[in-house]
DODRENPA-586974 format. One record per residue: residue in one letter; y, z, x of N, C-alpha, C in turn. Coordinates in steps of 0.02 Angstrom, whole numbers, padded with zeros to 5 digits, always signed. Each point is the difference from the previous one (the first is absolute). Example, Ala and Ser with C-alpha at 12.3 -4.5 7.8 and 13.67 -1.06 7.14 Angstrom:
! DODRENPA-586974
a-00284+00390+00660+00059+00000-00045+00060+00000+00045/s+00053-00036-00018+00059+00003+00042+00055+00037-00039/
//
This chain:
! DODRENPA-586974
m-00068+00008+00047+00081-00016-00065+00054-00003+00069/r+00025-00028-00036+00087-00020+00033+00060+00048-00020/v+00019+00039+00031+00052+00051-00052+00083+00005+00028/l+00049-00012-00029+00053+00003+00029+00026+00076-00037/g+00026+00041+00072+00031+00031-00004+00063+00021-00004/i+00036+00037-00036+00074+00012-00016+00022+00064+00014/e+00042+00011+00012+00023+00082+00029+00070-00006-00001/t+00012+00030-00018+00079+00025-00032+00031+00059+00000/s-00034+00036+00001-00007+00067-00020+00068+00065+00020/c+00041-00033+00059+00067+00046+00012+00032-00050+00037/d-00004+00004+00071+00073-00042+00057-00047-00071+00030/e-00055-00016-00013-00027-00048+00046-00047-00031-00065/t-00004-00095-00002-00017-00039-00024-00050-00022+00020/g-00067+00019-00006-00058-00029+00038-00045-00062-00050/v-00032-00035+00024-00046-00038-00034-00046-00034+00042/a-00070-00002-00002-00046-00006+00045-00051-00046-00061/v-00049-00044+00047-00056-00020-00032-00072+00019+00023/y-00025+00023-00035-00062+00040+00043-00078-00024-00046/d-00021-00029+00037-00077-00018-00025-00064+00023+00000/s-00039+00008-00045-00033+00074+00021-00080-00042+00056/g+00015-00047-00004-00066-00028+00070+00039-00022+00043/a+00064-00022+00025+00025-00016+00039+00066+00040+00032/g+00004+00058-00027+00032+00044+00016+00081-00013-00021/l+00051+00052+00052+00066-00023-00022+00031-00061+00042/l+00027-00066-00055+00021-00075+00009+00057+00009+00018/a+00060+00028-00023+00062+00003+00019+00037+00072-00028/h+00043+00016+00043+00046+00042-00021+00099-00001+00023/l+00042+00024-00043+00051-00011+00032+00045+00080-00045/l+00060-00008+00034+00008+00080-00024+00083-00001+00002/h+00047+00018-00020+00071+00002-00012+00012+00067-00007/s+00050+00019+00049-00007+00090-00019+00106-00008+00010/q-00001+00042-00054+00073+00022-00009+00045+00056+00049/a-00037+00008+00056+00032+00059+00021+00070-00016+00030/a+00016-00074+00023+00069-00001+00020+00034+00030-00057/m-00013-00032-00059+00037+00007-00047+00021+00045-00032/h-00050+00077-00001+00019+00060-00020+00018+00074+00065/a+00000-00072+00041+00021+00060+00064+00086-00002-00024/e+00025-00016-00029+00077+00003+00022+00024+00045-00076/y-00064+00017-00031+00003+00075-00034-00025+00047+00010/g-00045+00016+00055-00047+00064+00036-00072+00003-00047/g-00022-00069-00054-00056+00014-00013-00008-00050-00098/v-00042+00005-00008-00026-00057-00058+00049+00002-00045/v+00035-00066-00019+00052+00001-00055-00056-00040-00074/p-00031+00035-00034-00048-00024-00045+00032-00053-00024/e+00069-00008-00024+00007-00078-00043+00013-00049+00049/l+00028+00001+00058-00009-00050+00035-00050-00011+00047/a-00070+00044-00014-00062-00021+00019-00002-00047-00034/s-00008+00039-00072-00022-00059-00039+00015-00092-00016/r+00067+00016+00003+00023-00052+00011-00013-00066+00071/d-00022+00042+00063-00022-00041+00032-00078-00017+00007/h-00037+00039-00052-00063-00018+00001+00011-00060-00035/v+00026-00009-00036+00013-00077-00068+00042-00062+00057/r+00020+00042+00031+00028-00059+00050-00072-00047+00064/k-00019+00058+00003-00060-00026+00071-00050-00030-00029/l-00031+00059-00070-00072-00015+00000-00036-00070-00017/i+00041-00053-00041-00016-00060-00002-00016-00032+00062/p+00073-00008+00021-00005-00039+00081-00080+00025+00045/l-00005+00073-00011-00042+00030+00066-00090-00034-00035/l+00024-00004-00069-00088-00010-00061-00002-00065+00037/d+00048-00050+00018-00008-00097+00002-00028+00007+00060/q+00029+00036+00051-00017+00003+00092-00077+00002-00018/v-00010+00079-00015-00060+00030+00005-00075-00027-00013/l+00010-00045-00073-00042-00053-00035+00009-00062+00031/i+00047-00018+00015-00005-00063+00067-00047+00001+00073/r+00011+00078+00014-00041+00042+00058-00071+00006-00006/g-00010+00012-00064-00071+00003-00026-00037-00043+00008/g+00023-00070-00002-00042-00055+00030-00013-00046-00070/r+00005+00007-00063-00012-00026-00060+00081-00029-00047/g+00035-00005+00032+00071-00031-00016+00030+00053-00058/r+00033-00017-00039+00044+00061-00034-00008+00053-00036/r-00079-00019-00043-00011+00032-00020-00071+00031+00046/g-00005-00041+00030-00061+00063+00067-00069+00003-00033/g-00023-00042-00033-00057+00018-00044-00024+00086-00008/i+00045+00029-00017+00006+00068-00034-00056+00013-00055/d-00030+00067+00001-00051+00010-00045+00008+00049-00057/g+00055+00034+00041+00028+00081-00043+00057+00011+00049/i+00064+00044-00030+00047+00032+00010-00009+00061+00006/a+00024+00047+00036+00014+00069-00008+00069+00011+00027/y+00042+00045-00031+00067+00018-00003+00006+00070+00004/t+00033+00036+00052+00022+00076-00010+00009+00012-00058/a-00014+00057-00013+00030+00011-00095+00022+00085+00021/g-00007+00011+00057+00037+00093-00008-00049+00027+00052/p+00041+00068+00034+00051+00026-00009+00025-00038+00035/g+00075+00008-00010+00091-00026+00029+00033-00016-00050/l+00033-00031+00014+00073-00020-00006-00001-00041-00071/v+00005+00025-00071-00034-00033-00058+00043-00090-00016/g+00071-00007+00006+00039-00038+00026-00055-00060+00047/a-00002+00016+00059-00026-00020+00063-00086-00046-00035/l-00034+00073-00004-00053-00017-00037-00017-00066-00047/l+00061-00007-00049-00025-00027-00069+00020-00100+00025/v+00037+00008+00065-00009-00061+00022-00034-00027+00012/g-00045+00041+00046-00073-00041+00034-00019-00015-00068/a-00015+00060-00058-00050-00003-00062+00015-00047-00024/a+00063+00004-00026+00030-00080-00036-00043-00046+00045/v+00023-00016+00041-00021-00065+00056-00073-00025-00007/g-00048+00069+00043-00063-00015-00019-00039+00006-00072/r+00049+00012-00068-00055+00015-00046+00006-00087-00021/s+00062-00032-00002-00005-00041-00028-00003-00065+00045/l-00011+00013+00065-00036-00069+00022-00093+00006-00012/a-00011+00044+00001-00087+00037-00035+00007-00053-00069/f+00055+00018-00031-00018-00037-00071+00005-00094-00007/a+00055-00003+00048+00014-00070+00011-00067-00049+00026/w-00038+00043+00032-00048-00028+00056-00054+00009-00021/q-00005+00051-00073-00068-00011-00023-00056+00072+00055/v+00031+00044+00019-00045+00040+00045+00009+00080-00024/p-00034+00030+00029-00014+00075-00020+00078+00019+00060/s+00022+00055-00057+00031+00042+00050-00001+00073+00015/v+00027+00030+00056-00023+00091+00002+00070+00014+00027/a+00000+00079-00026+00066+00028+00001-00041+00067+00072/v+00056+00011+00061-00050+00019+00040+00025+00064+00030/n-00014+00065+00001+00045+00059+00025+00007-00007+00067/h+00063+00009+00007+00039-00015+00073-00048+00049+00065/m-00018+00057-00029-00025+00052+00045-00075-00011+00016/e-00028-00043-00052-00078-00035+00012+00011-00068+00054/g+00052-00012-00009-00005-00059+00063+00028+00018+00062/h+00037+00064+00002-00007+00026+00070-00068+00016+00040/l-00025+00025-00072-00075+00043+00026-00054-00056+00013/l+00010-00041-00021-00052-00062+00017+00008-00053+00055/a+00082+00003+00012+00018-00030+00059-00030-00023+00066/p-00048+00062+00014-00047+00005+00078-00053-00048-00034/m-00024-00026-00048-00044-00025-00029+00025-00072+00033/l+00045-00009+00004+00018-00087+00027+00003-00017+00088/e-00023+00072+00025-00017-00018+00069-00077-00005+00023/p-00014-00029+00050-00064-00007+00014-00036+00074+00009/g-00067+00001-00001-00004+00053-00010+00004+00071-00044/g+00052-00015-00044+00038+00065-00048-00089+00033-00026/p+00042+00051-00033-00040+00062-00021-00057+00005-00046/e-00046+00015-00016-00040+00004-00067-00010+00056-00017/f-00010-00021-00068+00011+00075-00038-00066+00042+00021/p+00011+00081-00013+00069+00014-00018+00044+00030+00044/f+00057+00001-00007+00045+00025+00068+00068+00049-00030/l+00016+00050+00035+00063+00050-00008+00076-00057+00033/a+00020-00019-00090+00077-00042+00036+00051+00060+00002/l+00035-00013+00059+00085+00029-00003+00037-00050-00006/l+00049-00002-00051+00041-00056-00013+00071+00051+00001/v+00051-00020+00052+00050+00016+00007+00048-00045+00019/s+00060+00007-00056+00032-00077+00002+00083+00074-00010/g+00037-00042-00026+00058+00030-00029+00014+00020-00048/g-00047-00017-00056-00008+00033-00063-00056+00039-00022/h-00056+00010+00055-00038+00016-00010-00064+00034+00061/t-00015+00058-00005-00050+00029+00055-00055+00015-00037/q-00075-00017+00000-00024+00028-00033-00078-00002+00029/l-00037+00047+00006-00068-00012+00012-00046-00019-00057/v-00071-00041+00023-00014-00041-00068-00054-00001+00044/a-00064+00023-00039-00068-00008-00007-00028-00075-00004/v-00018-00035+00026-00001-00078-00056-00089-00028+00009/d-00045+00022-00068-00056-00024+00013-00015-00073-00014/g+00052-00037-00017-00004-00071-00021+00075-00038-00040/v-00008-00036-00001+00076-00044-00040+00009+00047-00073/g+00035+00020+00009+00018+00026-00077-00009+00079-00016/e-00029+00013+00062-00045+00069-00013+00033+00047+00075/y+00045+00040-00032+00042+00045+00035-00011+00080-00020/r+00014+00021+00037-00001+00085+00004+00078+00019+00043/m+00044+00018-00043+00050+00040+00057+00009+00071+00004/l-00020-00009+00065-00011+00085+00054+00063+00007+00014/g+00069-00023+00013+00061+00029+00004+00042-00038+00000/e+00087+00017-00029+00043-00030+00015+00059+00020-00005/s+00048-00012+00033+00066+00012+00012+00017+00051-00082/l+00049+00051+00030+00006+00043-00065+00086-00006+00011/d+00039-00041+00042+00073-00027+00001+00001-00070+00032/d+00044-00013+00042+00007-00032+00058-00075-00044+00003/a-00001-00052+00008-00066-00041+00047+00021+00020+00072/a-00040-00053+00051-00006+00019+00070+00059-00075+00018/g+00010-00045-00041+00034-00064+00015+00053+00034-00021/e+00020+00032-00027+00070+00016-00057+00027+00047+00064/a-00022+00033+00012+00022+00042+00044+00016-00012+00069/f-00038-00064+00023+00017-00030+00060+00069-00035-00021/d+00004-00034-00061+00077-00025-00002+00049+00053-00007/k+00005+00044-00036+00053+00043+00003+00010+00038+00056/t-00046+00017+00049+00016+00032+00094+00023-00039+00008/a-00025-00080+00015+00041-00031+00018+00072-00007-00007/s+00023-00039-00062+00066+00014-00043+00031+00058+00030/l-00012+00047+00001+00039+00083+00032+00001-00010+00083/l-00058-00047+00016+00002-00016+00087+00060-00074-00009/g+00026+00007-00018+00045-00075-00019-00024-00068+00007/l-00069-00001-00007-00029-00070+00015+00001-00045-00057/p+00000-00068+00004-00002-00032-00046-00043-00007-00047/y+00008-00017-00050-00042-00019-00064-00050-00078+00033/p-00072+00016-00025-00070+00055-00001+00010+00029+00049/g-00004+00059-00007-00012+00064+00055-00038+00017+00048/g-00045+00002-00058-00080-00001+00039+00000-00022+00074/p-00026-00056-00022+00008-00042+00073+00040+00014+00065/e+00052+00004-00022+00063+00029+00044-00009+00075+00023/l-00025+00035-00031-00013+00079+00028-00061-00007+00034/a-00047-00055+00007-00048-00004+00046+00005-00020+00037/a+00047-00034-00003+00036-00040+00065+00029+00067+00062/l+00048+00020-00033+00046+00040+00030-00053+00075+00028/a-00065+00021-00058-00029+00050+00038-00046-00005+00061/k+00001-00070+00018-00063-00031+00056+00057+00024+00074/d+00044+00022-00003+00068+00017+00062+00024+00089-00005/g-00051+00014-00038+00030+00081-00035-00049+00036+00065/d+00057+00054-00007-00038+00059+00034-00070+00048-00041/g-00049-00009+00005-00062+00040-00050-00001+00071+00016/n+00044+00022+00053-00004+00074-00008+00064+00058-00016/r+00044-00059-00020+00076+00033-00004-00002+00047-00064/f-00034-00033-00078-00004+00022-00042-00072+00001-00047/r-00002+00043-00055-00081+00018-00005+00013+00003-00089/f-00007-00077-00016+00018+00047-00088-00063+00016-00020/p+00002+00013-00064-00060+00034-00048-00053-00063-00024/r-00057+00015+00016-00053-00048-00047-00020+00045-00073/p+00021-00026-00059+00036+00017-00065-00085+00020-00018/m-00012+00034-00050-00071+00017-00051-00042+00010+00042/t-00005-00033+00090-00053+00022+00020-00036+00081+00036/d+00055+00054-00038-00040+00059+00020-00035+00038-00062/r-00013-00048-00038-00030+00025-00071-00041-00069-00034/p-00065+00033-00027-00032-00054-00023+00024-00043-00054/g-00058-00054+00005+00030-00057-00033+00014-00058+00018/l+00016-00037-00030+00015-00073+00011+00051-00061-00002/d+00033+00060-00062+00091-00033-00007+00036+00005+00065/f+00049-00055-00017+00061-00003+00048+00068+00014-00018/s+00059+00029+00047+00065+00026+00000+00031-00024+00029/f+00038-00065-00026+00048-00004+00078+00083+00021-00015/s+00021+00041-00049+00083-00006-00020-00015+00050+00043/g-00012+00051+00017-00004+00059+00036+00033-00029+00078/l-00037-00045+00027-00016-00017+00076+00069-00060+00012/k+00018-00018-00056+00058-00030-00008+00059+00036+00028/t-00002+00030-00061+00050+00075-00002+00020+00034+00084/f-00059+00007+00039-00007+00026+00044+00041-00044+00039/a-00026-00060+00010+00044-00057+00047+00064+00000-00003/m+00048+00000-00076+00044+00006-00025+00044+00041+00054/n-00039+00068-00020+00033+00051+00046-00002-00012+00069/t-00042-00006+00038-00025-00022+00053+00072-00032+00019/i-00006-00065-00025+00064-00031+00022+00059+00003+00008/a+00002+00060-00084+00080+00019+00003+00026+00052+00056/d-00079+00048+00040+00019+00014+00026+00021-00019+00094/s-00034-00048-00014-00013-00026+00078+00062-00045+00036/p+00015+00004+00062+00051-00061+00009-00024-00082-00008/r+00024-00067-00006+00003-00047-00026-00028-00055+00046/d+00011+00035+00076-00036-00042+00037-00053-00053-00003/p-00032-00039+00028-00055-00032-00002-00058+00020+00014/e-00007+00052+00045-00051+00017+00030-00034+00073-00071/t+00059+00027-00013+00004+00047-00042-00055-00046-00093/r+00057-00059-00010-00023-00027-00056-00080-00033+00013/a-00005-00022+00048-00082-00011+00029-00047+00035-00013/a+00016+00074+00029-00041+00056+00013-00012+00025-00072/i+00045-00006-00062-00010+00019-00072-00043-00049-00040/a+00016-00079+00036-00039-00044-00046-00074+00010+00030/r-00024+00036+00063-00049-00015+00022-00048+00073-00040/a+00049+00055+00004-00041+00060-00014-00032-00008-00086/f+00068-00043-00047-00016-00014-00048-00067-00050-00028/e+00007-00052+00041-00079-00036-00011-00056+00035+00031/e-00014+00046+00039-00031+00038+00025-00052+00057-00043/a+00058+00012-00046-00001+00038-00040-00032-00028-00082/v+00024-00052+00002-00014-00034-00059-00085-00026+00018/v-00010-00040+00063-00071-00024+00007-00057+00064+00011/d+00021+00044+00041-00045+00045+00011-00018+00036-00076/t+00066-00001-00063-00027+00024-00069-00049-00027-00022/l-00001-00070+00003-00011-00061-00041-00105+00017+00038/v+00006+00005+00073-00073-00018+00035-00034+00071-00030/i+00048+00063-00013-00028+00072-00001-00039-00002-00083/k+00033-00051-00047-00024+00013-00050-00055-00036-00027/c-00013-00084+00051-00033-00024+00006-00073+00036+00020/r+00006+00011+00031-00076+00032+00044+00004+00078-00052/r+00023+00033-00030-00012+00016-00072-00060-00021-00033/a+00055-00062-00016-00038-00026-00058-00076-00048+00023/l-00009-00029+00052-00061-00006+00035-00048+00057+00000/e+00009+00045+00018-00033+00055-00001-00035+00009-00064/h+00056+00031-00029-00020-00022-00075-00042-00025-00042/t+00002-00043+00005-00047-00067-00037-00039-00025+00043/g-00013-00002+00063-00068-00017+00060+00015-00057+00000/l+00055-00023-00020+00023-00106+00010-00015-00009+00072/e-00001-00064+00008-00008-00027+00094+00057-00045+00002/r+00025-00044-00048+00047-00033+00019+00059+00015-00039/l+00079-00031+00024+00047+00006-00012+00053-00042-00007/v+00013-00005-00050+00054-00071-00001+00081+00038-00005/v+00048-00029+00035+00054+00046-00007+00044-00081+00002/s+00044+00015-00064+00044-00087-00011+00069+00042-00043/g+00032-00059-00003+00071+00004-00009+00046+00009+00047/g+00051+00017-00033+00069-00037+00087-00010+00033+00064/v-00004+00091-00016-00010+00039+00035-00053-00013+00038/s-00050-00023-00027-00068-00016+00079+00007-00052+00041/a+00059-00026-00002+00026-00068+00052+00017+00065+00067/n+00019+00049-00015+00014+00049+00055-00027+00018+00051/q+00019-00028+00069-00058-00003+00046-00026+00094+00042/r+00033+00016-00019-00012+00087+00005-00067+00013-00051/l+00029-00011-00050-00063+00008-00058-00060-00017+00009/r-00003-00076+00037-00061-00043+00002-00045+00047+00068/r+00069+00030+00048-00042+00012+00064-00043+00079-00024/s+00046+00024-00034-00036+00077-00036-00030-00014-00038/m-00014-00038-00049-00062-00012-00028-00070-00020+00032/g+00034-00054+00052-00068-00020+00049-00023+00053+00035/a+00027+00060+00024-00020+00052+00032-00056+00048-00050/l+00045-00003-00063-00036+00021-00050-00087-00010-00014/a+00014-00088-00016-00052-00031+00002-00058+00020+00061/d+00011+00006+00042-00038+00005+00066-00016+00067-00003/k+00041+00037-00033-00034+00094+00015-00052-00002-00054/l+00015-00021-00070-00033+00010-00040-00075-00067-00020/s+00004-00048+00067-00054-00057-00009+00006-00047-00089/i+00063+00003-00005-00003-00046-00040+00036-00067+00022/s+00007-00033-00057+00040-00077+00025+00051+00025-00044/v+00067-00040+00019+00060+00000-00027+00037-00077-00021/h+00018-00013-00053+00030-00082+00002+00056-00004-00060/y+00044-00058+00027+00035+00007-00010+00018-00094-00029/p+00059-00023-00035+00031-00059-00019+00046-00019+00067/r-00011-00045+00018+00050-00039+00053+00071+00011-00019/v+00048+00014+00061+00062+00033-00013+00044-00043-00035/a-00018-00056-00017+00039-00038-00034-00018-00006-00071/f-00069+00048-00021-00013+00025-00080-00013+00063-00014/c+00070+00047+00062-00025+00072-00024+00067+00018-00040/t+00054-00052-00015+00035-00006-00060-00009-00064-00041/d+00045+00008-00070-00016-00009-00046-00007-00095+00005/n-00061-00017-00011+00002-00068+00014-00052-00043-00060/g-00004-00065-00022-00035-00029-00041-00088+00002+00017/a-00011-00027+00054-00083+00004+00037-00033+00081-00034/m+00047+00064+00009-00053+00050-00031-00006-00020-00090/v+00057-00008-00026-00016-00016-00074-00031-00065-00022/a-00028-00068+00033-00031-00039-00011-00085+00004+00023/y-00021+00070+00058-00037+00020+00005-00031+00036-00046/a+00038+00063-00025-00008+00056-00084-00029-00034-00043/g+00044-00057-00019+00024-00038-00029-00090-00047-00028/c-00036-00027+00065-00035-00026-00018-00053+00039-00006/q-00007+00045+00023-00051+00077-00008-00024-00007-00079/r+00061+00024-00034+00005-00012-00068-00019-00038-00030/l+00024-00074-00015-00014-00068-00007-00080-00024+00016/l-00025+00033+00044-00085-00032+00008-00039+00070-00059/a+00048+00044-00004-00032+00064-00039+00002-00034-00071/g+00035-00040-00021+00021-00018-00067+00062+00010-00048/a+00036+00027+00066+00077+00044-00041+00044-00071-00005/e+00035+00049-00058+00050-00095-00028+00046+00050-00028/e+00067-00007+00015+00041+00017-00049+00031-00044-00052/p+00020+00026-00065+00028-00026-00068+00051-00054+00030/l+00017-00037-00052+00056-00034+00001+00076+00038+00008/a-00010+00063-00027+00069+00033+00006-00028+00049+00056/f+00062-00006+00057-00010+00046+00072+00070+00043-00005/g-00015+00065+00058+00039+00028-00010+00017+00033+00067/a+00025+00067-00005+00020+00014+00083+00009+00098-00007/l-00032+00044+00035+00005+00055+00016+00034+00019+00059/a+00052+00053-00001+00029+00033+00028-00036+00060+00038/r-00050+00016-00038-00052+00042+00023-00056-00005-00014/w-00060-00012+00050-00071-00023-00013-00043+00032+00032/p-00030+00060-00032-00046+00048+00049-00071-00044+00027/l+00008+00001+00075-00054-00055+00015-00065+00061-00026/e-00011+00044-00027-00072+00016-00023-00020+00004-00048/s+00065-00048-00039-00013-00021-00092-00015-00067+00008/l-00017-00045+00047-00026-00062-00009-00070-00009-00031/g-00038+00030+00039-00086-00010-00015-00012-00064+00028/p-00068-00042-00027-00032-00033+00032+00040-00055+00007/p-00028-00065+00028+00038-00069+00011-00004-00037-00086/g-00033+00010-00027+00006-00027-00082+00048+00031-00051/a+00041+00054+00034+00062+00043-00044+00064-00047+00014/g+00031+00005-00056+00061-00020+00023+00050+00034+00008/l+00081-00034-00043+00059+00046+00031-00037+00061-00056/k+00024+00067+00022+00025+00054-00039+00017+00065+00069/g+00053+00011-00064+00030+00058+00058-00009+00075-00009/
//
């Protein structure tokens, strides 16, 4: 089955074609980061309008690159329906469902976080089920036991700020440009690791939930009480990054020991962080387990993960009715098996 995937949940327009036999055939991504940088964060109305401008040209290019002309021999269409910005989601949902109607092929609504969770399956030697997944992005920090596609058990999640959100907010406090997470990681490379020590939140108590708002406040107070020279800023960035990474690793270790799972998936925008990858690799070596990531290009939002997740559900017989919708909130554990449709 050849599936067209459309991603418009926030500030990136992603389109891809995935073939269940041949793998990923083509993908393109347009980032709105430069447009939103002027405002220090995503402006929903601007995001929606930019998706309207960029989606159809990207579709044309991807379908041609997919190898079979403008329609591309598409057998089904997958579009992100949530969670995310409703206006942005509706752009992709409207285009995806309309194309499916015009081409007389099935369409399926894809949960954005399921796309991230399954993104490592696009890589050679991807993980087999079951596995533990750490989904870590700007909007979510979650630990999920995964028994199969649609078979998810939430083990822990952030009670306030997600890790990626804390990265971006701390970067802003340091005067770094948007998007701040990668900028903070770059600055942290030059930081003195012995100068500051930040807390590892919620690691001194049982459980698998996360909380990063207090760490962000600790960083804010440290910045306010410290000189603004480059060396100090770099040391603060490193201390903050190490605190987040250590917290994620500690919680993953607890979850692995609790579940007995021997495979770990780390996905989402923060999974591109190199300090996190090194620390998770060390944990995997210590526990004799395997750890899997998407390629760096597929850590952030993209059409390839939507096409892959949608393909699994379409192959199982899922299909949306002619009416379509979008969900600002769509809990991952509410999905059910691949034959289930859109439900919040």
